[in-house]
C-alpha positions in Angstrom: 0.2 0.4 0.2 2.6 2.5 0.9 4.2 2.6 -3.1 0.3 3.2 -4.3 0.5 6.3 -1.8 3.7 7.6 -3.1 2.4 7.0 -6.9 -0.4 9.6 -5.2 2.3 12.0 -4.0 4.3 12.0 -7.1 0.8 12.4 -9.3 -0.2 15.5 -7.1 3.3 16.6 -7.6 3.5 16.1 -10.9 0.1 18.3 -12.2 1.7 21.5 -12.2 4.3 20.4 -14.7 1.7 18.9 -16.6 -0.1 22.2 -16.9 2.9 23.3 -17.8 3.4 20.8 -20.4 -0.1 21.5 -21.7 -0.3 24.8 -21.8 3.4 24.8 -23.3 2.1 22.8 -26.4 -0.6 25.3 -27.1 2.2 28.0 -26.7 4.6 26.5 -29.1 1.7 25.6 -31.3 0.5 29.1 -31.7 4.1 30.4 -32.0 4.5 27.9 -35.0 1.6 30.5 -37.0 3.5 33.6 -35.3 1.5 34.3 -32.2 3.4 36.3 -29.4 2.6 34.7 -26.0 1.7 36.9 -23.5 0.7 34.8 -20.4 1.4 31.2 -19.5 -0.6 30.4 -16.4 -0.4 26.9 -14.7 -2.4 27.7 -11.8 -6.0 26.6 -11.4 -8.5 30.0 -11.9 -11.2 31.9 -13.7 -10.7 32.8 -17.3 -11.5 36.3 -18.3 -14.6 34.5 -19.7 -15.7 33.0 -16.2 -15.1 29.7 -17.2 -12.8 27.4 -14.6 -9.4 26.4 -16.2 -6.7 24.1 -14.8 -4.5 26.6 -16.4 -4.6 29.0 -19.4 -1.9 30.6 -22.0 -2.9 33.9 -24.0 -1.3 34.8 -27.0 -1.4 38.0 -29.3 -1.2 38.1 -32.7 -0.3 35.2 -35.5 -1.3 34.2 -38.9 -4.0 31.0 -38.7 -6.9 29.2 -40.4 -9.7 27.6 -38.5 -7.6 24.1 -39.5 -4.2 25.7 -37.8 -6.3 26.8 -34.8 -7.5 23.0 -34.7 -3.8 21.9 -34.4 -2.8 24.5 -31.6 -6.2 23.1 -29.6 -5.0 19.7 -30.5 -1.2 20.0 -29.8 -1.7 19.1 -25.6 -3.4 15.4 -26.8 -0.9 15.1 -29.2 1.8 15.2 -26.3 -0.1 13.2 -24.0 -0.3 10.5 -26.3 3.2 10.8 -27.3 3.9 11.1 -23.7 2.1 8.1 -22.4 2.6 5.5 -25.3 6.4 6.0 -25.2 6.3 5.4 -21.2 4.1 2.4 -21.6 6.7 -0.1 -22.7 9.3 1.5 -20.7 7.1 0.9 -17.8 6.2 -2.6 -19.0 9.3 -4.2 -20.3 12.0 -2.6 -18.1 13.2 -3.3 -14.9 12.9 0.0 -13.1 14.5 1.2 -9.7 11.0 1.3 -7.6 11.2 5.2 -7.6 11.8 5.8 -10.7 8.7 3.2 -11.8 6.8 5.6 -9.5 7.5 8.6 -10.8 7.3 7.3 -14.3 4.1 5.6 -13.8 2.4 8.8 -12.0 3.8 11.0 -15.4 2.1 8.4 -17.6 -1.1 8.6 -15.6 -1.1 12.2 -15.2 -1.0 12.4 -18.8 -3.6 9.9 -19.4 -5.8 12.1 -17.1 -5.2 15.2 -19.0 -6.0 13.7 -22.2 -8.9 12.2 -20.5 -10.5 15.7 -19.6 -10.2 17.2 -23.4 -11.5 13.9 -24.6 -14.4 13.5 -22.2 -16.2 16.8 -23.9 -17.2 13.9 -26.7 -19.4 12.6 -24.6 -21.3 15.5 -24.7 -23.7 16.7 -27.3 -21.8 18.1 -30.0 -23.0 21.7 -31.4 -25.1 20.7 -34.7 -26.7 17.4 -33.0 -29.9 16.7 -31.7 -30.0 14.7 -28.2 -32.3 14.0 -25.6 -33.1 16.2 -23.0 -30.8 14.0 -20.5 -27.9 14.2 -22.5 -25.5 17.0 -21.5 -25.0 20.1 -23.5 -22.1 21.0 -25.7 -19.1 23.0 -24.1 -17.5 25.1 -26.8 -14.7 26.5 -24.9 -12.9 23.2 -24.5 -10.1 22.0 -26.5 -11.8 18.6 -27.3 -14.7 20.7 -29.1 -12.5 23.3 -30.7 -10.4 21.0 -32.2 -13.0 18.8 -33.6 -14.5 21.4 -35.0 -11.5 23.3 -36.6 -10.2 20.3 -38.0 -13.4 18.9 -39.5 -13.7 15.4 -37.5 -16.8 13.9 -37.0 -18.1 13.9 -33.4 -18.4 10.0 -33.6 -15.0 9.5 -34.4 -13.7 11.8 -31.9 -16.2 9.6 -29.4 -14.4 6.8 -30.7 -11.1 8.4 -30.2 -12.1 8.5 -26.7 -13.4 5.2 -25.9 -10.2 4.1 -26.9 -8.2 6.3 -24.9 -10.4 6.2 -21.8 -11.2 2.2 -21.9 -8.1 1.2 -23.7 -5.4 3.0 -22.9 -6.8 3.5 -19.4 -7.2 -0.3 -18.9 -3.5 -0.9 -20.0 -2.6 2.0 -17.5 -4.3 0.2 -14.6 -2.5 -3.4 -15.6 0.8 -2.0 -16.3 1.0 0.6 -13.3 -1.6 0.3 -10.5 -1.8 -3.3 -10.2 2.1 -3.2 -9.6 2.1 -0.5 -7.2 -0.6 -2.3 -5.4 1.2 -5.6 -5.3 4.3 -4.0 -4.1 
């Protein structure tokens, strides 16, 4: 049980670097299109629009199409996939010291969780969909719907990706990281 508690502590401590990674990826993608970054705020707060944010980045200028804005919105999720997919084989196949396994396992889980937040919005109604009254509404300000709209991807394709990420990658993380820590 003690290794799992160390894992939980590592995950909490890695949340701030995860916010920097997430917003930094937006910033790098925006700079790619000529934007000037004015603020990167990695702490939870309410944005100027009143919505709660875990973190945010502001930029000025830059010239980009809707499609390029979609890539700016998708950049953190691309990083989440890359980090998680690169760490999983390392965690599963390489005999790592316990402390390193705990830290890298926590980093993989924090990346999975960050990607999950954006993809979870795809379980909600898309802007152009009719839905029953019990189905939650559309959240336009989320990264997920921004890149879905700007990259012209079907909401159902996005939902399929969300299911693969939550169910598939989540299950592998559970089997590789959590069960190892609980067994220790």
